[in-house]
C-alpha positions in Angstrom: -31.1 -29.1 -46.5 -28.7 -26.2 -46.8 -31.2 -24.1 -44.8 -31.2 -26.7 -42.0 -27.4 -26.9 -41.9 -27.3 -23.0 -41.7 -29.8 -23.0 -38.9 -27.9 -25.7 -37.0 -24.6 -23.8 -37.5 -26.2 -20.6 -36.4 -27.6 -22.3 -33.3 -24.3 -23.8 -32.5 -22.6 -20.4 -32.8 -25.2 -18.9 -30.5 -24.7 -21.7 -28.0 -20.9 -21.4 -28.2 -21.2 -17.6 -27.7 -23.5 -18.0 -24.7 -21.1 -20.6 -23.2 -18.1 -18.3 -23.7 -20.0 -15.4 -22.3 -20.9 -17.3 -19.2 -17.3 -18.3 -18.7 -16.1 -14.8 -19.0 -18.8 -13.5 -16.7 -18.0 -16.1 -14.0 -14.3 -15.3 -14.2 -13.2 -12.3 -12.0 -11.3 -9.4 -13.3 -7.8 -10.7 -14.1 -6.1 -7.3 -13.9 -6.8 -4.9 -11.0 -4.9 -2.1 -9.2 -4.3 -1.0 -5.7 -3.6 2.6 -4.5 -0.2 1.8 -2.9 -0.1 5.0 -0.8 -3.6 4.6 0.5 -2.9 0.9 1.3 0.4 1.7 3.1 -1.2 4.5 5.2 -4.3 2.5 6.1 -2.4 -0.6 7.1 -2.7 -1.1 10.9 0.7 -2.6 11.2 2.2 0.6 9.7 0.3 2.7 12.2 1.4 0.6 15.1 5.1 0.6 14.0 5.1 4.4 13.5 3.5 4.9 16.9 6.3 2.8 18.4 8.9 5.0 16.6 7.2 8.2 18.0 7.1 6.7 21.5 10.7 5.6 21.2 12.0 9.0 20.2 9.2 11.2 21.8 11.1 12.4 24.8 14.3 13.1 22.7 12.2 15.0 20.2 10.6 17.1 22.9 14.1 17.9 24.3 15.4 18.9 20.9 12.3 21.0 20.2 12.9 22.8 23.5 16.5 23.5 22.6 15.5 24.6 19.2 13.2 27.3 20.7 16.1 28.5 22.8 18.4 28.5 19.8 15.9 30.5 17.7 15.5 33.0 20.6 19.3 33.3 20.7 19.6 31.9 24.2 22.3 29.4 23.5 26.0 30.1 23.5 28.1 28.9 20.5 29.2 25.7 22.1 25.6 24.9 23.2 24.4 25.7 19.7 26.9 23.4 18.1 25.9 20.6 20.5 22.3 21.2 19.8 22.9 21.0 16.0 24.8 17.8 16.4 22.1 16.3 18.6 19.3 17.4 16.2 21.1 16.0 13.2 21.8 12.7 15.0 18.2 12.4 16.1 16.9 13.2 12.6 19.2 10.6 11.1 18.2 8.0 13.7 14.5 8.6 13.1 14.9 8.5 9.3 16.9 5.3 9.5 14.3 3.8 11.8 11.4 4.8 9.5 13.3 3.5 6.4 13.9 0.1 8.1 10.3 0.1 9.3 8.9 0.9 5.8 11.0 -1.9 4.3 9.5 -4.4 6.9 6.0 -3.1 6.3 6.3 -3.5 2.5 7.8 -7.0 2.9 4.8 -8.0 5.0 2.3 -6.2 2.7 3.8 -7.9 -0.4 3.3 -11.3 1.2 -0.3 -10.4 2.1 -1.0 -9.0 -1.4 0.3 -12.2 -2.9 -1.9 -14.3 -0.7 -4.9 -12.1 -1.5 -4.2 -12.4 -5.2 -3.8 -16.1 -5.1 -6.9 -16.6 -3.0 -9.0 -14.4 -5.3 -7.4 -15.7 -8.5 -6.1 -12.4 -9.8 -3.6 -12.6 -12.6 -2.0 -9.2 -12.0 -2.4 -6.6 -9.2 -0.8 -3.3 -10.2 0.3 -0.8 -7.6 -0.9 2.8 -8.3 1.2 5.3 -6.4 0.4 8.6 -7.9 3.7 8.7 -9.7 2.5 7.7 -13.1 2.7 3.9 -12.9 -1.1 3.7 -13.5 -2.3 6.7 -15.4 -5.9 5.6 -15.5 -8.0 2.8 -14.1 -11.7 2.2 -14.0 -13.2 2.4 -10.6 -14.4 -1.2 -10.7 -10.7 -2.3 -11.2 -9.7 -0.6 -7.9 -9.5 -3.2 -5.1 -7.6 -1.0 -2.7 -10.3 -1.1 0.0 -10.6 -4.9 -0.2 -6.9 -5.3 0.1 -6.8 -2.9 3.1 -9.5 -4.9 4.9 -7.8 -8.2 4.1 -4.4 -6.9 5.2 -5.7 -5.5 8.5 -7.6 -8.7 9.2 -4.4 -10.7 8.5 -2.5 -8.4 10.9 -5.1 -8.7 13.6 -5.0 -12.5 13.4 -1.2 -12.7 13.9 
């Protein structure tokens, strides 16, 4: 009788183990990571916005570059040189401000897309790896960067 109870208990343990194993195998990885820099640079919305910035400031940048060549060659008088430096600094500031505002808008949009992606695929945690030490190591199978890039770009194309 004890042998039969032991065999039944062992059988139940094996069945429970198989059941738990199946549940674990069906459940996707709960914690994954995304290369934030790669995602940001590959996001089509970012590329489009940066192209707009370049188009917006392109002629001004060309003019300042031309003046800079004259300044380097010593072809500007002191008043022209001061004016050039002011124009260059103002343009640099305007471009930097524009890029900062654009970056903020891009990340706001990306964060919404990543949240939607995570909810849809039932991830518990998506960690952003940015090369600055936030993720020191991650197995390749935990890297979903390309999947998020594809998803984000499809979302952008559909808007």
